SEDREN-10644 format. One record per residue (C-alpha): residue in three letters; x negated, y, z negated; residue number from 1. Coordinates in nm, 2 decimals. Each point is the difference from the previous one (the first is absolute). Example, Ala and Ser with C-alpha at 12.3 -4.5 7.8 and 13.67 -1.06 7.14 Angstrom:
! SEDREN-10644
SITE   marfi       xx       yy       zz   drengu
SITE     ALA    -1.23    -0.45    -0.78        1
SITE     SER    -0.14     0.34     0.07        2
END
This chain:
! SEDREN-10644
SITE   marfi       xx       yy       zz   drengu
SITE     MET    -1.33     7.46    -8.82        1
SITE     ILE    -0.36    -0.01    -0.20        2
SITE     HIS    -0.27    -0.20     0.21        3
SITE     GLU    -0.29    -0.12    -0.20        4
SITE     LYS     0.20     0.02    -0.32        5
SITE     SER    -0.28    -0.20    -0.16        6
SITE     LEU    -0.26     0.26     0.05        7
SITE     ILE     0.23     0.29    -0.21        8
SITE     ARG    -0.01    -0.04    -0.35        9
SITE     PRO     0.41    -0.11    -0.14       10
SITE     GLU    -0.02     0.31    -0.27       11
SITE     ASN    -0.02     0.22     0.31       12
SITE     LEU     0.27    -0.14     0.19       13
SITE     LYS     0.38     0.14    -0.08       14
SITE     THR     0.32    -0.13     0.11       15
SITE     HIS     0.32     0.06    -0.06       16
SITE     ASP     0.31    -0.24    -0.02       17
SITE     LYS     0.20     0.29     0.15       18
SITE     LEU    -0.16     0.30     0.20       19
SITE     VAL     0.20     0.21     0.23       20
SITE     ILE    -0.18     0.27     0.19       21
SITE     ASP     0.19     0.30     0.22       22
SITE     GLY     0.29    -0.23    -0.07       23
SITE     VAL    -0.17    -0.27     0.20       24
SITE     ASP    -0.01    -0.32    -0.24       25
SITE     VAL    -0.38    -0.17     0.00       26
SITE     SER     0.07    -0.23    -0.25       27
SITE     GLY    -0.24    -0.33     0.03       28
SITE     HIS    -0.33    -0.06     0.12       29
SITE     TRP     0.04     0.35     0.14       30
SITE     SER     0.02     0.17    -0.36       31
SITE     THR    -0.36    -0.14    -0.10       32
SITE     PHE    -0.22     0.31     0.00       33
SITE     ILE    -0.36     0.07    -0.05       34
SITE     GLN    -0.06     0.23    -0.32       35
SITE     SER    -0.21     0.28     0.07       36
SITE     ARG    -0.27     0.09    -0.17       37
SITE     VAL    -0.28     0.28    -0.02       38
SITE     VAL    -0.36    -0.07    -0.09       39
SITE     THR    -0.11     0.24    -0.24       40
SITE     ASP    -0.28    -0.19    -0.17       41
SITE     TYR    -0.25    -0.04     0.27       42
SITE     ASN    -0.36    -0.12    -0.07       43
SITE     GLU    -0.21     0.13     0.30       44
SITE     ALA    -0.31    -0.18    -0.21       45
SITE     LEU     0.15    -0.38    -0.07       46
SITE     GLN    -0.17    -0.14     0.33       47
SITE     ASP    -0.34     0.18    -0.17       48
SITE     GLU     0.04    -0.10    -0.32       49
SITE     ILE     0.14    -0.39     0.10       50
SITE     ALA    -0.35     0.10     0.23       51
SITE     ALA    -0.25     0.06    -0.30       52
SITE     LEU     0.08    -0.35    -0.19       53
SITE     PRO    -0.17    -0.34     0.06       54
SITE     GLY     0.20    -0.15     0.31       55
SITE     GLY     0.16     0.30     0.16       56
SITE     GLU    -0.25     0.14     0.20       57
SITE     HIS     0.11    -0.08     0.37       58
SITE     ILE     0.41     0.08    -0.09       59
SITE     HIS    -0.07     0.24     0.26       60
SITE     ARG    -0.08    -0.24     0.27       61
SITE     CYS     0.36    -0.18    -0.04       62
SITE     TRP     0.25     0.04     0.30       63
SITE     GLN     0.31    -0.14    -0.14       64
SITE     CYS     0.01    -0.32     0.25       65
SITE     GLY     0.17    -0.19    -0.32       66
SITE     SER    -0.29    -0.29     0.01       67
SITE     CYS    -0.09     0.00    -0.36       68
SITE     THR     0.40    -0.01    -0.12       69
SITE     ASN     0.04    -0.28     0.28       70
SITE     ALA    -0.27    -0.20    -0.15       71
SITE     CYS     0.04     0.08    -0.33       72
SITE     THR     0.07    -0.29    -0.26       73
SITE     VAL     0.21     0.17    -0.26       74
SITE     ASN     0.23     0.14     0.27       75
SITE     ALA     0.05    -0.37     0.15       76
SITE     VAL     0.15    -0.03    -0.40       77
SITE     ASN     0.13     0.41    -0.03       78
SITE     PRO     0.07     0.18     0.27       79
SITE     ASP     0.00     0.31    -0.19       80
SITE     PHE    -0.39    -0.03    -0.03       81
SITE     ASN    -0.15     0.18     0.29       82
SITE     PRO    -0.32     0.12     0.02       83
SITE     ARG     0.07     0.21     0.39       84
SITE     PHE     0.29     0.17    -0.18       85
SITE     TRP    -0.23     0.10    -0.29       86
SITE     ILE    -0.28     0.12     0.19       87
SITE     TYR     0.23     0.23     0.21       88
SITE     LEU     0.12     0.13    -0.29       89
SITE     ILE    -0.32     0.09    -0.13       90
SITE     ARG    -0.13     0.14     0.30       91
SITE     MET     0.34     0.21     0.04       92
SITE     GLY    -0.06     0.10    -0.38       93
SITE     MET     0.35    -0.08    -0.14       94
SITE     GLU    -0.14    -0.11    -0.33       95
SITE     SER     0.37    -0.02    -0.18       96
SITE     GLU     0.09    -0.24     0.31       97
SITE     LEU    -0.28    -0.22    -0.10       98
SITE     LEU     0.04     0.03    -0.38       99
SITE     ARG     0.33    -0.20     0.10      100
SITE     ASP    -0.18    -0.30     0.04      101
SITE     LYS    -0.25     0.05    -0.30      102
SITE     ASP     0.11    -0.31    -0.15      103
SITE     ILE    -0.07    -0.25     0.29      104
SITE     ILE    -0.28     0.17     0.16      105
SITE     TRP    -0.22    -0.18    -0.24      106
SITE     GLN     0.08    -0.33     0.11      107
SITE     CYS    -0.23    -0.07     0.31      108
SITE     VAL    -0.17    -0.36    -0.07      109
SITE     SER    -0.32     0.11     0.19      110
SITE     CYS     0.03    -0.28     0.23      111
SITE     ASN    -0.17     0.26     0.26      112
SITE     LYS     0.25    -0.15     0.31      113
SITE     CYS     0.07     0.36     0.07      114
SITE     THR    -0.33     0.11     0.02      115
SITE     TYR    -0.10    -0.27     0.26      116
SITE     ALA     0.35     0.08     0.19      117
SITE     CYS    -0.09     0.34     0.00      118
SITE     PRO    -0.15     0.14     0.35      119
SITE     ARG    -0.14     0.32    -0.14      120
SITE     ASP    -0.22    -0.11    -0.30      121
SITE     VAL     0.25     0.22    -0.23      122
SITE     PHE    -0.06    -0.26    -0.30      123
SITE     PRO     0.36    -0.01    -0.08      124
SITE     GLU    -0.07    -0.23    -0.32      125
SITE     GLY    -0.27     0.26    -0.10      126
SITE     VAL     0.27     0.30     0.03      127
SITE     MET     0.25    -0.21    -0.23      128
SITE     LYS    -0.24    -0.04    -0.24      129
SITE     ALA    -0.11     0.36     0.04      130
SITE     THR     0.32     0.13    -0.04      131
SITE     ALA     0.11    -0.24    -0.29      132
SITE     HIS    -0.32     0.17    -0.18      133
SITE     TRP     0.16     0.35     0.10      134
SITE     LEU     0.33    -0.08    -0.17      135
SITE     GLN    -0.21    -0.09    -0.28      136
SITE     LEU    -0.23     0.28    -0.03      137
SITE     LYS     0.32     0.25     0.09      138
SITE     GLY     0.17    -0.17    -0.29      139
SITE     HIS     0.27    -0.13     0.21      140
SITE     THR    -0.02    -0.32    -0.15      141
SITE     PRO    -0.20    -0.16    -0.29      142
SITE     LYS    -0.31    -0.15     0.02      143
SITE     SER     0.00    -0.36     0.17      144
SITE     LYS    -0.16    -0.29    -0.21      145
SITE     SER    -0.23    -0.08     0.30      146
SITE     THR    -0.11     0.31     0.01      147
SITE     ILE    -0.07     0.04    -0.42      148
SITE     PHE    -0.18    -0.37     0.08      149
SITE     ASP    -0.21     0.15     0.28      150
SITE     GLU    -0.11     0.25    -0.28      151
SITE     VAL    -0.11    -0.23    -0.27      152
SITE     PHE    -0.15    -0.22     0.25      153
SITE     ALA    -0.24     0.34     0.18      154
SITE     GLU    -0.04     0.12    -0.36      155
SITE     GLN    -0.14    -0.35    -0.12      156
SITE     VAL    -0.24     0.02     0.33      157
SITE     ILE    -0.12     0.33    -0.05      158
SITE     ALA    -0.04    -0.02    -0.40      159
SITE     THR    -0.21    -0.35     0.03      160
SITE     GLY    -0.11    -0.13     0.38      161
SITE     LYS     0.19    -0.32    -0.07      162
SITE     ILE     0.37    -0.15    -0.03      163
SITE     GLU     0.09    -0.16    -0.29      164
SITE     GLU     0.35    -0.21     0.09      165
SITE     GLY     0.14     0.02    -0.40      166
SITE     ARG    -0.09     0.36    -0.06      167
SITE     THR     0.18     0.09     0.30      168
SITE     ILE     0.30    -0.21    -0.03      169
SITE     ARG    -0.01     0.16    -0.43      170
SITE     GLY    -0.04     0.36     0.12      171
SITE     PHE     0.29    -0.02     0.28      172
SITE     PHE     0.24    -0.15    -0.22      173
SITE     ALA    -0.06     0.23    -0.27      174
SITE     ARG     0.02     0.29     0.23      175
SITE     THR     0.35    -0.12     0.12      176
SITE     GLY     0.13    -0.10    -0.32      177
SITE     GLN    -0.03    -0.36     0.10      178
SITE     PRO    -0.06    -0.27    -0.34      179
SITE     LEU    -0.34    -0.16     0.03      180
SITE     MET     0.12    -0.36    -0.12      181
SITE     GLN     0.19    -0.11     0.34      182
SITE     ASP     0.17    -0.32     0.08      183
SITE     TRP    -0.17    -0.03     0.35      184
SITE     LEU    -0.34     0.14    -0.11      185
SITE     VAL    -0.03    -0.25    -0.32      186
SITE     GLU     0.08    -0.23     0.22      187
SITE     MET    -0.28     0.10     0.29      188
SITE     ALA    -0.26     0.07    -0.31      189
SITE     LYS     0.08    -0.37    -0.13      190
SITE     ARG    -0.09    -0.18     0.34      191
SITE     VAL    -0.29     0.20     0.10      192
SITE     ALA    -0.16    -0.09    -0.33      193
SITE     ARG     0.07    -0.36     0.05      194
SITE     ARG    -0.23     0.07     0.29      195
SITE     LEU    -0.23     0.19    -0.06      196
SITE     PRO    -0.36    -0.09    -0.06      197
SITE     PHE    -0.09     0.04    -0.41      198
SITE     LYS    -0.32     0.31     0.12      199
SITE     GLN     0.26     0.19     0.25      200
SITE     GLY     0.23     0.04    -0.31      201
SITE     ILE    -0.25     0.12    -0.27      202
SITE     ALA    -0.10     0.24     0.30      203
SITE     MET     0.35     0.15     0.08      204
SITE     ALA     0.07     0.00    -0.39      205
SITE     LEU    -0.31     0.16    -0.04      206
SITE     ALA     0.07     0.29     0.33      207
SITE     ALA     0.33     0.05    -0.15      208
SITE     VAL    -0.10     0.14    -0.37      209
SITE     PHE    -0.33     0.17     0.10      210
SITE     ARG     0.08     0.13     0.36      211
SITE     PRO    -0.29    -0.07     0.19      212
SITE     ARG    -0.13     0.26     0.25      213
SITE     THR    -0.20     0.00     0.32      214
SITE     ARG    -0.36     0.06    -0.05      215
SITE     LYS    -0.09     0.34     0.08      216
SITE     TRP     0.38     0.12     0.09      217
SITE     SER    -0.06     0.34    -0.17      218
SITE     LYS    -0.07     0.17     0.34      219
SITE     ALA     0.28    -0.21     0.21      220
SITE     ARG     0.29     0.10    -0.25      221
SITE     ALA    -0.07     0.37     0.02      222
SITE     ALA     0.01    -0.01     0.36      223
SITE     LEU     0.33    -0.18     0.02      224
SITE     THR     0.15     0.21    -0.29      225
SITE     GLU    -0.12     0.31     0.19      226
SITE     TYR     0.16    -0.15     0.31      227
SITE     VAL     0.32    -0.09    -0.15      228
SITE     HIS     0.01     0.38    -0.16      229
SITE     GLU    -0.05     0.13     0.34      230
SITE     GLN     0.27    -0.16     0.18      231
SITE     GLU     0.25     0.04    -0.27      232
SITE     THR    -0.03     0.37     0.03      233
SITE     ARG     0.00     0.02     0.33      234
SITE     GLN     0.35    -0.18    -0.01      235
SITE     ARG     0.11     0.17    -0.29      236
SITE     LYS    -0.14     0.38     0.23      237
SITE     ALA     0.21    -0.19     0.31      238
SITE     LEU     0.30    -0.03    -0.16      239
SITE     ASN     0.00     0.33    -0.21      240
SITE     LEU     0.03    -0.16    -0.34      241
SITE     GLU    -0.29     0.17    -0.18      242
END
C-alpha cells in the first residue's frame, strides 16, 4: 500500500493486475509500485536564475512550511497549483520537474494571500511571477498577453511620459493580433462619448493624433531607457541567455 498517493504523479505509478514475485501472489494494492527515476538535468543555478528576476529575490528564505499553498486562492480550485512545491523544485534545481507544470504556473491571480501568510517574507506571489517570467525568457512558454500589455504600457510611458489609453489599447491589440473594432470596446466608447465634456473630448482626440510628451522629458526618457537596458542585460546574463 502506498500512502500519500496523491503526492505522486499518476504516470509514475505502475500497477499490475496480476503479479507474482518469488512465487508469492502480490496482485491488488500490493502490486502498485513507484517507478524509479534518475535526475539527469539538475540545474544548480535555477534558484539564482529565479532570484535574478523581479519578485524572486527572497526565494532562499523559504523553509517549506506550506502556508503559501494553504492560503492560495487558485489552489482551492486546482490542487495542482502548488507554490510550495514549485519553490522546492526551484531550490533543488529540478528543472525538468518544474517544466511539467509550465502550463499552470502563470495562473497566479496576484491576490497576495500567500504573501500575507508567509512567515519568512519570501513573497511567494513575486516568486510565481518571476517563475512565469523565467519560463518565457527561456522559451518554455510563449509570451503572455499580460506581459505584452505591460510592454506596450511601459514603452508609451518611457517614450512620452504620459499614458494615452486609446494608443495603449491599439498597440496591445495590434501586437496580440486582435481586431480593434470589438463590440464591447465600441459600446464602451459610445457610453463614454455621451458623458464626456466637449473640451475634454477634443483634448483626447488631439492627444491620440499628435502624441504629446511631458515637458522636458528627454532626460527622464534617457535615464529610464538606460535603466531598463541595464536590468534586461543583468537578467539575461543571470539566465545565460547572452
